[in-house]
Backbone atoms as SQL, in Angstrom:
CREATE TABLE atoms (id INTEGER PRIMARY KEY, chain TEXT, resi INTEGER, resn TEXT, atom TEXT, x REAL, y REAL, z REAL);
INSERT INTO atoms VALUES
  (1, 'A', 1, 'MET', 'N', 138.062, -9.237, -61.745),
  (2, 'A', 1, 'MET', 'CA', 137.748, -9.821, -63.024),
  (3, 'A', 1, 'MET', 'C', 136.595, -9.041, -63.656),
  (4, 'A', 2, 'MET', 'N', 136.623, -8.896, -64.978),
  (5, 'A', 2, 'MET', 'CA', 135.581, -8.171, -65.693),
  (6, 'A', 2, 'MET', 'C', 134.755, -9.136, -66.528),
  (7, 'A', 3, 'LYS', 'N', 133.487, -8.764, -66.703),
  (8, 'A', 3, 'LYS', 'CA', 132.564, -9.549, -67.502),
  (9, 'A', 3, 'LYS', 'C', 132.165, -8.733, -68.729),
  (10, 'A', 4, 'ALA', 'N', 132.243, -9.332, -69.896),
  (11, 'A', 4, 'ALA', 'CA', 131.774, -8.689, -71.127),
  (12, 'A', 4, 'ALA', 'C', 130.380, -9.222, -71.438),
  (13, 'A', 5, 'GLU', 'N', 129.466, -8.332, -71.769),
  (14, 'A', 5, 'GLU', 'CA', 128.094, -8.754, -72.063),
  (15, 'A', 5, 'GLU', 'C', 127.744, -8.676, -73.540),
  (16, 'A', 6, 'GLY', 'N', 128.612, -8.165, -74.321),
  (17, 'A', 6, 'GLY', 'CA', 128.352, -8.038, -75.744),
  (18, 'A', 6, 'GLY', 'C', 129.480, -7.257, -76.375),
  (19, 'A', 7, 'ALA', 'N', 129.383, -7.097, -77.677),
  (20, 'A', 7, 'ALA', 'CA', 130.443, -6.390, -78.396),
  (21, 'A', 7, 'ALA', 'C', 129.832, -5.656, -79.584),
  (22, 'A', 8, 'ARG', 'N', 130.641, -4.807, -80.186),
  (23, 'A', 8, 'ARG', 'CA', 130.239, -4.061, -81.377),
  (24, 'A', 8, 'ARG', 'C', 131.367, -4.131, -82.393),
  (25, 'A', 9, 'ILE', 'N', 130.996, -4.485, -83.603),
  (26, 'A', 9, 'ILE', 'CA', 131.901, -4.421, -84.742),
  (27, 'A', 9, 'ILE', 'C', 131.528, -3.157, -85.513),
  (28, 'A', 10, 'SER', 'N', 132.507, -2.335, -85.850),
  (29, 'A', 10, 'SER', 'CA', 132.257, -1.108, -86.605),
  (30, 'A', 10, 'SER', 'C', 133.140, -1.077, -87.839),
  (31, 'A', 11, 'ILE', 'N', 132.543, -0.671, -88.939),
  (32, 'A', 11, 'ILE', 'CA', 133.274, -0.443, -90.187),
  (33, 'A', 11, 'ILE', 'C', 132.864, 0.939, -90.660),
  (34, 'A', 12, 'ARG', 'N', 133.826, 1.770, -91.044),
  (35, 'A', 12, 'ARG', 'CA', 133.545, 3.141, -91.459),
  (36, 'A', 12, 'ARG', 'C', 133.993, 3.374, -92.897),
  (37, 'A', 13, 'ASP', 'N', 133.085, 3.955, -93.653),
  (38, 'A', 13, 'ASP', 'CA', 133.378, 4.470, -94.993),
  (39, 'A', 13, 'ASP', 'C', 133.927, 3.401, -95.940),
  (40, 'A', 14, 'LEU', 'N', 133.300, 2.218, -95.953),
  (41, 'A', 14, 'LEU', 'CA', 133.651, 1.185, -96.922),
  (42, 'A', 14, 'LEU', 'C', 133.055, 1.611, -98.264),
  (43, 'A', 15, 'ARG', 'N', 133.896, 1.825, -99.247),
  (44, 'A', 15, 'ARG', 'CA', 133.434, 2.325, -100.546),
  (45, 'A', 15, 'ARG', 'C', 133.382, 1.203, -101.574),
  (46, 'A', 16, 'PHE', 'N', 132.319, 1.256, -102.367),
  (47, 'A', 16, 'PHE', 'CA', 132.127, 0.287, -103.439),
  (48, 'A', 16, 'PHE', 'C', 131.234, 0.911, -104.499),
  (49, 'A', 17, 'SER', 'N', 131.185, 0.284, -105.668),
  (50, 'A', 17, 'SER', 'CA', 130.363, 0.786, -106.767),
  (51, 'A', 17, 'SER', 'C', 129.152, -0.109, -106.951),
  (52, 'A', 18, 'ALA', 'N', 127.989, 0.532, -107.196),
  (53, 'A', 18, 'ALA', 'CA', 126.751, -0.208, -107.391),
  (54, 'A', 18, 'ALA', 'C', 125.765, 0.645, -108.173),
  (55, 'A', 19, 'VAL', 'N', 124.784, -0.022, -108.754),
  (56, 'A', 19, 'VAL', 'CA', 123.687, 0.686, -109.405),
  (57, 'A', 19, 'VAL', 'C', 122.569, 0.822, -108.386),
  (58, 'A', 20, 'VAL', 'N', 122.265, 2.062, -108.034),
  (59, 'A', 20, 'VAL', 'CA', 121.154, 2.347, -107.121),
  (60, 'A', 20, 'VAL', 'C', 120.675, 3.758, -107.423),
  (61, 'A', 21, 'GLY', 'N', 119.368, 3.920, -107.511),
  (62, 'A', 21, 'GLY', 'CA', 118.826, 5.238, -107.789),
  (63, 'A', 21, 'GLY', 'C', 117.532, 5.161, -108.567),
  (64, 'A', 22, 'VAL', 'N', 116.841, 6.270, -108.593),
  (65, 'A', 22, 'VAL', 'CA', 115.547, 6.368, -109.251),
  (66, 'A', 22, 'VAL', 'C', 115.676, 6.994, -110.639),
  (67, 'A', 23, 'LEU', 'N', 116.562, 7.961, -110.769),
  (68, 'A', 23, 'LEU', 'CA', 116.703, 8.709, -112.019),
  (69, 'A', 23, 'LEU', 'C', 117.341, 7.856, -113.114),
  (70, 'A', 24, 'PRO', 'N', 116.965, 8.100, -114.384),
  (71, 'A', 24, 'PRO', 'CA', 117.541, 7.305, -115.485),
  (72, 'A', 24, 'PRO', 'C', 119.074, 7.328, -115.510),
  (73, 'A', 25, 'GLN', 'N', 119.679, 8.470, -115.229),
  (74, 'A', 25, 'GLN', 'CA', 121.140, 8.541, -115.235),
  (75, 'A', 25, 'GLN', 'C', 121.759, 7.717, -114.095),
  (76, 'A', 26, 'GLU', 'N', 121.010, 7.482, -113.025),
  (77, 'A', 26, 'GLU', 'CA', 121.503, 6.635, -111.932),
  (78, 'A', 26, 'GLU', 'C', 121.360, 5.155, -112.266),
  (79, 'A', 27, 'ARG', 'N', 120.369, 4.807, -113.081),
  (80, 'A', 27, 'ARG', 'CA', 120.124, 3.415, -113.436),
  (81, 'A', 27, 'ARG', 'C', 121.101, 2.914, -114.495),
  (82, 'A', 28, 'GLY', 'N', 121.697, 3.848, -115.231),
  (83, 'A', 28, 'GLY', 'CA', 122.530, 3.465, -116.355),
  (84, 'A', 28, 'GLY', 'C', 123.973, 3.152, -116.041),
  (85, 'A', 29, 'LYS', 'N', 124.436, 3.515, -114.848),
  (86, 'A', 29, 'LYS', 'CA', 125.843, 3.247, -114.520),
  (87, 'A', 29, 'LYS', 'C', 126.028, 3.127, -113.015),
  (88, 'A', 30, 'LYS', 'N', 127.100, 2.465, -112.664),
  (89, 'A', 30, 'LYS', 'CA', 127.423, 2.326, -111.245),
  (90, 'A', 30, 'LYS', 'C', 127.893, 3.664, -110.698),
  (91, 'A', 31, 'GLN', 'N', 127.606, 3.881, -109.428),
  (92, 'A', 31, 'GLN', 'CA', 128.107, 5.056, -108.733),
  (93, 'A', 31, 'GLN', 'C', 128.752, 4.626, -107.424),
  (94, 'A', 32, 'THR', 'N', 129.596, 5.471, -106.902),
  (95, 'A', 32, 'THR', 'CA', 130.309, 5.147, -105.671),
  (96, 'A', 32, 'THR', 'C', 129.385, 5.343, -104.476),
  (97, 'A', 33, 'LEU', 'N', 129.342, 4.322, -103.627),
  (98, 'A', 33, 'LEU', 'CA', 128.591, 4.368, -102.381),
  (99, 'A', 33, 'LEU', 'C', 129.569, 4.210, -101.225),
  (100, 'A', 34, 'SER', 'N', 129.179, 4.729, -100.080),
  (101, 'A', 34, 'SER', 'CA', 129.961, 4.572, -98.854),
  (102, 'A', 34, 'SER', 'C', 129.053, 3.963, -97.792),
  (103, 'A', 35, 'CYS', 'N', 129.542, 2.935, -97.137),
  (104, 'A', 35, 'CYS', 'CA', 128.766, 2.251, -96.098),
  (105, 'A', 35, 'CYS', 'C', 129.539, 2.280, -94.783),
  (106, 'A', 36, 'SER', 'N', 128.854, 2.762, -93.756),
  (107, 'A', 36, 'SER', 'CA', 129.367, 2.662, -92.389),
  (108, 'A', 36, 'SER', 'C', 128.365, 1.822, -91.609),
  (109, 'A', 37, 'ILE', 'N', 128.882, 0.947, -90.770),
  (110, 'A', 37, 'ILE', 'CA', 128.006, -0.013, -90.104),
  (111, 'A', 37, 'ILE', 'C', 128.482, -0.286, -88.681),
  (112, 'A', 38, 'ASP', 'N', 127.519, -0.447, -87.777),
  (113, 'A', 38, 'ASP', 'CA', 127.773, -0.896, -86.405),
  (114, 'A', 38, 'ASP', 'C', 126.910, -2.123, -86.171),
  (115, 'A', 39, 'ILE', 'N', 127.524, -3.189, -85.696),
  (116, 'A', 39, 'ILE', 'CA', 126.811, -4.431, -85.414),
  (117, 'A', 39, 'ILE', 'C', 127.012, -4.753, -83.940),
  (118, 'A', 40, 'ASP', 'N', 125.921, -4.734, -83.186),
  (119, 'A', 40, 'ASP', 'CA', 125.963, -5.105, -81.769),
  (120, 'A', 40, 'ASP', 'C', 125.553, -6.566, -81.654),
  (121, 'A', 41, 'PHE', 'N', 126.333, -7.340, -80.912),
  (122, 'A', 41, 'PHE', 'CA', 126.012, -8.760, -80.789),
  (123, 'A', 41, 'PHE', 'C', 126.321, -9.273, -79.390),
  (124, 'A', 42, 'LEU', 'N', 125.646, -10.362, -79.066),
  (125, 'A', 42, 'LEU', 'CA', 125.836, -11.059, -77.790),
  (126, 'A', 42, 'LEU', 'C', 126.588, -12.356, -78.042),
  (127, 'A', 43, 'PHE', 'N', 127.179, -12.874, -76.985),
  (128, 'A', 43, 'PHE', 'CA', 127.847, -14.159, -77.069),
  (129, 'A', 43, 'PHE', 'C', 127.704, -14.850, -75.721),
  (130, 'A', 44, 'PRO', 'N', 127.669, -16.190, -75.713),
  (131, 'A', 44, 'PRO', 'CA', 127.609, -16.911, -74.443),
  (132, 'A', 44, 'PRO', 'C', 128.862, -16.626, -73.616),
  (133, 'A', 45, 'PRO', 'N', 128.755, -16.654, -72.287),
  (134, 'A', 45, 'PRO', 'CA', 129.918, -16.354, -71.435),
  (135, 'A', 45, 'PRO', 'C', 131.158, -17.189, -71.757),
  (136, 'A', 46, 'ASP', 'N', 130.956, -18.433, -72.149),
  (137, 'A', 46, 'ASP', 'CA', 132.113, -19.282, -72.447),
  (138, 'A', 46, 'ASP', 'C', 132.656, -19.065, -73.866),
  (139, 'A', 47, 'HIS', 'N', 132.060, -18.128, -74.605),
  (140, 'A', 47, 'HIS', 'CA', 132.530, -17.800, -75.954),
  (141, 'A', 47, 'HIS', 'C', 132.836, -16.315, -76.081),
  (142, 'A', 48, 'ASP', 'N', 133.285, -15.713, -75.006),
  (143, 'A', 48, 'ASP', 'CA', 133.657, -14.297, -75.002),
  (144, 'A', 48, 'ASP', 'C', 134.943, -14.144, -75.814),
  (145, 'A', 49, 'PRO', 'N', 134.865, -13.477, -76.983),
  (146, 'A', 49, 'PRO', 'CA', 136.056, -13.391, -77.823),
  (147, 'A', 49, 'PRO', 'C', 137.214, -12.626, -77.185),
  (148, 'A', 50, 'SER', 'N', 136.914, -11.773, -76.207),
  (149, 'A', 50, 'SER', 'CA', 138.009, -11.069, -75.537),
  (150, 'A', 50, 'SER', 'C', 138.781, -11.990, -74.600),
  (151, 'A', 51, 'ARG', 'N', 138.209, -13.152, -74.300),
  (152, 'A', 51, 'ARG', 'CA', 138.901, -14.167, -73.499),
  (153, 'A', 51, 'ARG', 'C', 139.442, -15.300, -74.366),
  (154, 'A', 52, 'THR', 'N', 138.597, -15.776, -75.301),
  (155, 'A', 52, 'THR', 'CA', 138.981, -16.967, -76.066),
  (156, 'A', 52, 'THR', 'C', 139.979, -16.656, -77.179),
  (157, 'A', 53, 'ASP', 'N', 139.935, -15.424, -77.708),
  (158, 'A', 53, 'ASP', 'CA', 140.795, -15.023, -78.821),
  (159, 'A', 53, 'ASP', 'C', 140.548, -15.887, -80.051),
  (160, 'A', 54, 'LYS', 'N', 139.270, -16.310, -80.250),
  (161, 'A', 54, 'LYS', 'CA', 138.905, -17.162, -81.373),
  (162, 'A', 54, 'LYS', 'C', 137.976, -16.399, -82.307),
  (163, 'A', 55, 'ILE', 'N', 138.299, -16.412, -83.591),
  (164, 'A', 55, 'ILE', 'CA', 137.513, -15.692, -84.591),
  (165, 'A', 55, 'ILE', 'C', 136.081, -16.212, -84.662),
  (166, 'A', 56, 'GLN', 'N', 135.871, -17.504, -84.408),
  (167, 'A', 56, 'GLN', 'CA', 134.526, -18.070, -84.478),
  (168, 'A', 56, 'GLN', 'C', 133.615, -17.588, -83.344),
  (169, 'A', 57, 'ASP', 'N', 134.170, -16.924, -82.333),
  (170, 'A', 57, 'ASP', 'CA', 133.372, -16.413, -81.223),
  (171, 'A', 57, 'ASP', 'C', 132.947, -14.958, -81.417),
  (172, 'A', 58, 'THR', 'N', 133.255, -14.394, -82.580),
  (173, 'A', 58, 'THR', 'CA', 132.900, -13.003, -82.845),
  (174, 'A', 58, 'THR', 'C', 132.229, -12.904, -84.216),
  (175, 'A', 59, 'VAL', 'N', 131.817, -11.712, -84.583),
  (176, 'A', 59, 'VAL', 'CA', 131.346, -11.442, -85.938),
  (177, 'A', 59, 'VAL', 'C', 132.582, -11.032, -86.729),
  (178, 'A', 60, 'ASP', 'N', 132.959, -11.848, -87.672),
  (179, 'A', 60, 'ASP', 'CA', 134.176, -11.637, -88.453),
  (180, 'A', 60, 'ASP', 'C', 133.939, -10.469, -89.420),
  (181, 'A', 61, 'TYR', 'N', 134.685, -9.392, -89.274),
  (182, 'A', 61, 'TYR', 'CA', 134.449, -8.220, -90.116),
  (183, 'A', 61, 'TYR', 'C', 134.754, -8.487, -91.581),
  (184, 'A', 62, 'SER', 'N', 135.597, -9.477, -91.892),
  (185, 'A', 62, 'SER', 'CA', 135.813, -9.795, -93.307),
  (186, 'A', 62, 'SER', 'C', 134.548, -10.397, -93.919),
  (187, 'A', 63, 'ASP', 'N', 133.772, -11.173, -93.132),
  (188, 'A', 63, 'ASP', 'CA', 132.474, -11.675, -93.599),
  (189, 'A', 63, 'ASP', 'C', 131.501, -10.519, -93.829),
  (190, 'A', 64, 'VAL', 'N', 131.520, -9.547, -92.925),
  (191, 'A', 64, 'VAL', 'CA', 130.623, -8.385, -93.046),
  (192, 'A', 64, 'VAL', 'C', 130.960, -7.599, -94.315),
  (193, 'A', 65, 'ILE', 'N', 132.228, -7.368, -94.553),
  (194, 'A', 65, 'ILE', 'CA', 132.640, -6.652, -95.766),
  (195, 'A', 65, 'ILE', 'C', 132.190, -7.419, -97.005),
  (196, 'A', 66, 'GLU', 'N', 132.378, -8.722, -97.010),
  (197, 'A', 66, 'GLU', 'CA', 131.936, -9.548, -98.133),
  (198, 'A', 66, 'GLU', 'C', 130.427, -9.431, -98.343),
  (199, 'A', 67, 'ASP', 'N', 129.657, -9.444, -97.255),
  (200, 'A', 67, 'ASP', 'CA', 128.197, -9.324, -97.349),
  (201, 'A', 67, 'ASP', 'C', 127.781, -7.967, -97.924),
  (202, 'A', 68, 'ILE', 'N', 128.449, -6.907, -97.504),
  (203, 'A', 68, 'ILE', 'CA', 128.146, -5.569, -98.015),
  (204, 'A', 68, 'ILE', 'C', 128.429, -5.515, -99.509),
  (205, 'A', 69, 'LEU', 'N', 129.605, -5.968, -99.918),
  (206, 'A', 69, 'LEU', 'CA', 129.995, -5.907, -101.326),
  (207, 'A', 69, 'LEU', 'C', 129.099, -6.780, -102.203),
  (208, 'A', 70, 'ARG', 'N', 128.794, -7.983, -101.759),
  (209, 'A', 70, 'ARG', 'CA', 127.918, -8.868, -102.541),
  (210, 'A', 70, 'ARG', 'C', 126.517, -8.295, -102.670),
  (211, 'A', 71, 'SER', 'N', 125.999, -7.710, -101.600),
  (212, 'A', 71, 'SER', 'CA', 124.662, -7.106, -101.652),
  (213, 'A', 71, 'SER', 'C', 124.638, -5.960, -102.644),
  (214, 'A', 72, 'GLY', 'N', 125.697, -5.160, -102.670),
  (215, 'A', 72, 'GLY', 'CA', 125.773, -4.041, -103.593),
  (216, 'A', 72, 'GLY', 'C', 125.921, -4.473, -105.041),
  (217, 'A', 73, 'LEU', 'N', 126.684, -5.526, -105.264),
  (218, 'A', 73, 'LEU', 'CA', 126.946, -5.974, -106.631),
  (219, 'A', 73, 'LEU', 'C', 125.814, -6.811, -107.221),
  (220, 'A', 74, 'SER', 'N', 125.085, -7.537, -106.389),
  (221, 'A', 74, 'SER', 'CA', 124.087, -8.470, -106.911),
  (222, 'A', 74, 'SER', 'C', 122.674, -7.891, -106.943),
  (223, 'A', 75, 'ASN', 'N', 122.506, -6.638, -106.538),
  (224, 'A', 75, 'ASN', 'CA', 121.198, -6.006, -106.530),
  (225, 'A', 75, 'ASN', 'C', 121.294, -4.635, -107.183),
  (226, 'A', 76, 'SER', 'N', 120.166, -4.154, -107.697),
  (227, 'A', 76, 'SER', 'CA', 120.099, -2.813, -108.291),
  (228, 'A', 76, 'SER', 'C', 118.827, -2.118, -107.818),
  (229, 'A', 77, 'PRO', 'N', 118.716, -1.866, -106.520),
  (230, 'A', 77, 'PRO', 'CA', 117.481, -1.266, -106.004),
  (231, 'A', 77, 'PRO', 'C', 117.362, 0.207, -106.406),
  (232, 'A', 78, 'PHE', 'N', 116.161, 0.729, -106.293),
  (233, 'A', 78, 'PHE', 'CA', 115.930, 2.136, -106.555),
  (234, 'A', 78, 'PHE', 'C', 116.387, 3.000, -105.372),
  (235, 'A', 79, 'LEU', 'N', 116.234, 2.479, -104.162),
  (236, 'A', 79, 'LEU', 'CA', 116.465, 3.279, -102.960),
  (237, 'A', 79, 'LEU', 'C', 117.634, 2.760, -102.121),
  (238, 'A', 80, 'LEU', 'N', 118.352, 3.697, -101.518),
  (239, 'A', 80, 'LEU', 'CA', 119.387, 3.326, -100.549),
  (240, 'A', 80, 'LEU', 'C', 118.772, 2.569, -99.375),
  (241, 'A', 81, 'GLU', 'N', 117.548, 2.927, -99.011),
  (242, 'A', 81, 'GLU', 'CA', 116.860, 2.241, -97.912),
  (243, 'A', 81, 'GLU', 'C', 116.738, 0.750, -98.205),
  (244, 'A', 82, 'ARG', 'N', 116.406, 0.411, -99.437),
  (245, 'A', 82, 'ARG', 'CA', 116.273, -1.005, -99.809),
  (246, 'A', 82, 'ARG', 'C', 117.620, -1.709, -99.774),
  (247, 'A', 83, 'LEU', 'N', 118.648, -1.065, -100.290),
  (248, 'A', 83, 'LEU', 'CA', 119.973, -1.678, -100.259),
  (249, 'A', 83, 'LEU', 'C', 120.443, -1.877, -98.823),
  (250, 'A', 84, 'SER', 'N', 120.160, -0.929, -97.941),
  (251, 'A', 84, 'SER', 'CA', 120.582, -1.097, -96.546),
  (252, 'A', 84, 'SER', 'C', 119.886, -2.294, -95.912),
  (253, 'A', 85, 'ARG', 'N', 118.602, -2.504, -96.236),
  (254, 'A', 85, 'ARG', 'CA', 117.887, -3.676, -95.714),
  (255, 'A', 85, 'ARG', 'C', 118.495, -4.966, -96.260),
  (256, 'A', 86, 'LEU', 'N', 118.803, -5.010, -97.541),
  (257, 'A', 86, 'LEU', 'CA', 119.407, -6.210, -98.136),
  (258, 'A', 86, 'LEU', 'C', 120.741, -6.537, -97.468),
  (259, 'A', 87, 'ILE', 'N', 121.527, -5.511, -97.183),
  (260, 'A', 87, 'ILE', 'CA', 122.803, -5.709, -96.489),
  (261, 'A', 87, 'ILE', 'C', 122.561, -6.273, -95.091),
  (262, 'A', 88, 'ALA', 'N', 121.644, -5.651, -94.345),
  (263, 'A', 88, 'ALA', 'CA', 121.367, -6.087, -92.966),
  (264, 'A', 88, 'ALA', 'C', 120.845, -7.525, -92.938),
  (265, 'A', 89, 'GLU', 'N', 119.945, -7.854, -93.853),
  (266, 'A', 89, 'GLU', 'CA', 119.402, -9.215, -93.885),
  (267, 'A', 89, 'GLU', 'C', 120.486, -10.251, -94.188),
  (268, 'A', 90, 'LYS', 'N', 121.386, -9.918, -95.093),
  (269, 'A', 90, 'LYS', 'CA', 122.481, -10.838, -95.432),
  (270, 'A', 90, 'LYS', 'C', 123.380, -11.077, -94.215),
  (271, 'A', 91, 'ILE', 'N', 123.739, -10.010, -93.525),
  (272, 'A', 91, 'ILE', 'CA', 124.605, -10.134, -92.356),
  (273, 'A', 91, 'ILE', 'C', 123.911, -10.926, -91.252),
  (274, 'A', 92, 'ALA', 'N', 122.654, -10.585, -90.968),
  (275, 'A', 92, 'ALA', 'CA', 121.919, -11.258, -89.887),
  (276, 'A', 92, 'ALA', 'C', 121.724, -12.742, -90.158),
  (277, 'A', 93, 'SER', 'N', 121.594, -13.109, -91.424),
  (278, 'A', 93, 'SER', 'CA', 121.379, -14.525, -91.752),
  (279, 'A', 93, 'SER', 'C', 122.624, -15.369, -91.492),
  (280, 'A', 94, 'ARG', 'N', 123.781, -14.747, -91.488),
  (281, 'A', 94, 'ARG', 'CA', 125.044, -15.486, -91.296),
  (282, 'A', 94, 'ARG', 'C', 125.527, -15.513, -89.853),
  (283, 'A', 95, 'HIS', 'N', 125.019, -14.611, -89.032),
  (284, 'A', 95, 'HIS', 'CA', 125.588, -14.445, -87.694),
  (285, 'A', 95, 'HIS', 'C', 124.512, -14.443, -86.612),
  (286, 'A', 96, 'PRO', 'N', 124.335, -15.548, -85.905),
  (287, 'A', 96, 'PRO', 'CA', 123.388, -15.559, -84.791),
  (288, 'A', 96, 'PRO', 'C', 123.907, -14.686, -83.645),
  (289, 'A', 97, 'GLY', 'N', 123.016, -14.199, -82.846),
  (290, 'A', 97, 'GLY', 'CA', 123.419, -13.406, -81.687),
  (291, 'A', 97, 'GLY', 'C', 123.468, -11.911, -81.937),
  (292, 'A', 98, 'ILE', 'N', 123.161, -11.482, -83.166),
  (293, 'A', 98, 'ILE', 'CA', 123.175, -10.045, -83.452),
  (294, 'A', 98, 'ILE', 'C', 121.964, -9.387, -82.801),
  (295, 'A', 99, 'ARG', 'N', 122.223, -8.326, -82.050),
  (296, 'A', 99, 'ARG', 'CA', 121.146, -7.549, -81.421),
  (297, 'A', 99, 'ARG', 'C', 120.657, -6.440, -82.320),
  (298, 'A', 100, 'SER', 'N', 121.574, -5.785, -83.023),
  (299, 'A', 100, 'SER', 'CA', 121.167, -4.705, -83.921),
  (300, 'A', 100, 'SER', 'C', 122.245, -4.464, -84.968),
  (301, 'A', 101, 'ILE', 'N', 121.774, -3.925, -86.104),
  (302, 'A', 101, 'ILE', 'CA', 122.658, -3.552, -87.204),
  (303, 'A', 101, 'ILE', 'C', 122.273, -2.137, -87.598),
  (304, 'A', 102, 'SER', 'N', 123.199, -1.204, -87.432),
  (305, 'A', 102, 'SER', 'CA', 122.962, 0.186, -87.820),
  (306, 'A', 102, 'SER', 'C', 123.808, 0.484, -89.050),
  (307, 'A', 103, 'ILE', 'N', 123.142, 0.952, -90.098),
  (308, 'A', 103, 'ILE', 'CA', 123.816, 1.194, -91.371),
  (309, 'A', 103, 'ILE', 'C', 123.620, 2.647, -91.786),
  (310, 'A', 104, 'PHE', 'N', 124.710, 3.284, -92.191),
  (311, 'A', 104, 'PHE', 'CA', 124.661, 4.606, -92.819),
  (312, 'A', 104, 'PHE', 'C', 125.202, 4.423, -94.224),
  (313, 'A', 105, 'LEU', 'N', 124.347, 4.624, -95.211),
  (314, 'A', 105, 'LEU', 'CA', 124.687, 4.403, -96.607),
  (315, 'A', 105, 'LEU', 'C', 124.504, 5.720, -97.350),
  (316, 'A', 106, 'LYS', 'N', 125.532, 6.114, -98.108),
  (317, 'A', 106, 'LYS', 'CA', 125.452, 7.392, -98.823),
  (318, 'A', 106, 'LYS', 'C', 126.071, 7.262, -100.211),
  (319, 'A', 107, 'LYS', 'N', 125.679, 8.200, -101.077),
  (320, 'A', 107, 'LYS', 'CA', 126.243, 8.292, -102.417),
  (321, 'A', 107, 'LYS', 'C', 127.373, 9.311, -102.390),
  (322, 'A', 108, 'VAL', 'N', 128.479, 8.962, -103.065),
  (323, 'A', 108, 'VAL', 'CA', 129.667, 9.814, -103.071),
  (324, 'A', 108, 'VAL', 'C', 130.044, 10.127, -104.512),
  (325, 'A', 109, 'PRO', 'N', 129.974, 11.344, -104.964),
  (326, 'A', 109, 'PRO', 'CA', 129.374, 12.506, -104.316),
  (327, 'A', 109, 'PRO', 'C', 127.852, 12.444, -104.421),
  (328, 'A', 110, 'PRO', 'N', 127.153, 13.293, -103.679),
  (329, 'A', 110, 'PRO', 'CA', 125.687, 13.313, -103.778),
  (330, 'A', 110, 'PRO', 'C', 125.256, 13.608, -105.215),
  (331, 'A', 111, 'PRO', 'N', 124.222, 12.923, -105.710),
  (332, 'A', 111, 'PRO', 'CA', 123.822, 13.049, -107.116),
  (333, 'A', 111, 'PRO', 'C', 122.854, 14.202, -107.396),
  (334, 'A', 112, 'VAL', 'N', 122.786, 15.170, -106.523),
  (335, 'A', 112, 'VAL', 'CA', 121.844, 16.271, -106.683),
  (336, 'A', 112, 'VAL', 'C', 122.587, 17.467, -107.273),
  (337, 'A', 113, 'SER', 'N', 122.279, 17.815, -108.509),
  (338, 'A', 113, 'SER', 'CA', 122.983, 18.923, -109.157),
  (339, 'A', 113, 'SER', 'C', 122.536, 20.259, -108.567),
  (340, 'A', 114, 'GLY', 'N', 123.483, 21.177, -108.491),
  (341, 'A', 114, 'GLY', 'CA', 123.195, 22.512, -107.979),
  (342, 'A', 114, 'GLY', 'C', 123.080, 22.596, -106.472),
  (343, 'A', 115, 'VAL', 'N', 123.341, 21.499, -105.782),
  (344, 'A', 115, 'VAL', 'CA', 123.255, 21.486, -104.317),
  (345, 'A', 115, 'VAL', 'C', 124.639, 21.184, -103.768),
  (346, 'A', 116, 'SER', 'N', 125.052, 21.970, -102.801),
  (347, 'A', 116, 'SER', 'CA', 126.328, 21.728, -102.151),
  (348, 'A', 116, 'SER', 'C', 126.062, 21.055, -100.809),
  (349, 'A', 117, 'ALA', 'N', 126.340, 19.775, -100.744),
  (350, 'A', 117, 'ALA', 'CA', 126.150, 19.013, -99.510),
  (351, 'A', 117, 'ALA', 'C', 127.285, 18.010, -99.394),
  (352, 'A', 118, 'GLU', 'N', 127.826, 17.905, -98.213),
  (353, 'A', 118, 'GLU', 'CA', 128.888, 16.931, -97.987),
  (354, 'A', 118, 'GLU', 'C', 128.346, 15.513, -98.064),
  (355, 'A', 119, 'THR', 'N', 127.154, 15.308, -97.526),
  (356, 'A', 119, 'THR', 'CA', 126.599, 13.968, -97.443),
  (357, 'A', 119, 'THR', 'C', 125.095, 13.990, -97.670),
  (358, 'A', 120, 'ILE', 'N', 124.645, 13.052, -98.467),
  (359, 'A', 120, 'ILE', 'CA', 123.225, 12.756, -98.599),
  (360, 'A', 120, 'ILE', 'C', 123.126, 11.242, -98.525),
  (361, 'A', 121, 'GLY', 'N', 122.394, 10.751, -97.545),
  (362, 'A', 121, 'GLY', 'CA', 122.307, 9.301, -97.390),
  (363, 'A', 121, 'GLY', 'C', 121.200, 8.912, -96.450),
  (364, 'A', 122, 'VAL', 'N', 121.181, 7.658, -96.075),
  (365, 'A', 122, 'VAL', 'CA', 120.186, 7.137, -95.144),
  (366, 'A', 122, 'VAL', 'C', 120.889, 6.422, -93.999),
  (367, 'A', 123, 'SER', 'N', 120.262, 6.494, -92.850),
  (368, 'A', 123, 'SER', 'CA', 120.758, 5.805, -91.662),
  (369, 'A', 123, 'SER', 'C', 119.585, 5.038, -91.050),
  (370, 'A', 124, 'ILE', 'N', 119.735, 3.724, -90.956),
  (371, 'A', 124, 'ILE', 'CA', 118.653, 2.874, -90.457),
  (372, 'A', 124, 'ILE', 'C', 119.239, 1.848, -89.486),
  (373, 'A', 125, 'THR', 'N', 118.518, 1.587, -88.412),
  (374, 'A', 125, 'THR', 'CA', 118.894, 0.542, -87.467),
  (375, 'A', 125, 'THR', 'C', 117.881, -0.604, -87.577),
  (376, 'A', 126, 'TYR', 'N', 118.397, -1.804, -87.722),
  (377, 'A', 126, 'TYR', 'CA', 117.562, -2.996, -87.843),
  (378, 'A', 126, 'TYR', 'C', 117.766, -3.883, -86.618),
  (379, 'A', 127, 'ILE', 'N', 116.680, -4.511, -86.169),
  (380, 'A', 127, 'ILE', 'CA', 116.717, -5.491, -85.086),
  (381, 'A', 127, 'ILE', 'C', 116.306, -6.824, -85.705),
  (382, 'A', 128, 'PRO', 'N', 117.206, -7.799, -85.769),
  (383, 'A', 128, 'PRO', 'CA', 116.826, -9.086, -86.365),
  (384, 'A', 128, 'PRO', 'C', 115.654, -9.718, -85.629),
  (385, 'A', 129, 'GLU', 'N', 114.751, -10.319, -86.393),
  (386, 'A', 129, 'GLU', 'CA', 113.551, -10.934, -85.811),
  (387, 'A', 129, 'GLU', 'C', 113.876, -12.088, -84.883),
  (388, 'A', 130, 'ASN', 'N', 114.997, -12.765, -85.115),
  (389, 'A', 130, 'ASN', 'CA', 115.360, -13.905, -84.273),
  (390, 'A', 130, 'ASN', 'C', 116.060, -13.493, -82.992),
  (391, 'A', 131, 'HIS', 'N', 116.231, -12.162, -82.788),
  (392, 'A', 131, 'HIS', 'CA', 116.900, -11.673, -81.576),
  (393, 'A', 131, 'HIS', 'C', 115.984, -11.900, -80.378),
  (394, 'A', 132, 'THR', 'N', 116.547, -12.437, -79.304),
  (395, 'A', 132, 'THR', 'CA', 115.749, -12.668, -78.092),
  (396, 'A', 132, 'THR', 'C', 116.082, -11.681, -77.026);
């Protein structure tokens, strides 16, 4: 018999439009952002989703997607770093047992003229304060 001690939910390259940026041209219109996220979480032994097959025993990725999209649409921060924190805080507030939330947030395409780069973004890992 095997024991599971935790799980990870991963979402890659979720694209949405939002106003984020410092420059006047970034503040005036929405731009495409891409969010990749890893959420590590714990669960009590009697609520192991790999055994129970119950959605309430895991972090529902449809809730995570909703949190990402709502955070992007309802805020207009200057920095990607701020938007990533708003996303992480929203997710952590809905889901107890989260150990960490790692977010990679980027602008598609990068808004730097004259520069050829595949990706320009931020990657931050958050540890919820209520994590024990």
